[in-house]
N, C-alpha and C positions, 0 to 999 in steps of 0.2 A: 553443547555449547558451554564453554566455561564462563564467559562474560556475555551479558546481553548486548546485542548490537542496537544502535539507534539509526534507523533509516530515514533519510530525508523523504519528504512527501510534498506533493503539490495538490492544490484543490482548485477546481474551477467549476463554474456553472455553465451547463450547455445552453445554447440559445433556445428560446421557447419553441422554435420550429423543430428542434430535436428533442423536445420533451421537457426542457428546463431543469433536468436533474442535476444534482451536484455529483462530481466525480473526484475521488482522491486516487492518486497514482503514486507509485514508488519507483523513481527512475532506475534504481539499482536492481529492481526485480520486475522486469517487463511482464505485463499481463496480470500483475497483482493490483486489483482495483477494488475500491469501495464505492458504492453508489447509494444515493438517497434522495428523498424529496427536499431535504434541508441539509445545510452544511453539517449540522450535528449528526444527522442520520448517516451521512456519507462517511464521516470520521469514525463513527462506531462500527460501521460495516467494514471500513478499511482495517481496523484493528483485528477484526475477525478474519478477514482475508489474509492479512499479513501472517497471523498465527498459522493459518492453514497452509500457506505457501512455505513457511519455514518447517512445518511438520512434514510436508511433502518432500523437501530436501532431505530431511532426516530419514524418512522412510526408504529412500533409495540410496542411502549411505553417501550422500553428497554434502559437502560443506556448503553452508549458505553463502550467498555473495557477500563479500566484504563491502561495507558501506563506503561510498566514495567520500573523500574528505570534503568537508564544508568549510568555507572561509568564515572566520568569525567577524 
């Protein structure tokens, strides 16, 4: 990768019946998730997950997904 990509993410807390965990997802990279007991833990886990997903694309000689454009 020549320039770093910035991927949009979303964060939500699951209902208490589903554990109450926080989940961060990246819409441009389905299946790439971060999970934690707090929003901060989920965000940290998401950064690790994103790096692993991007490394996996590199390992199989695939270009990473291009981030969708976000409106300002």
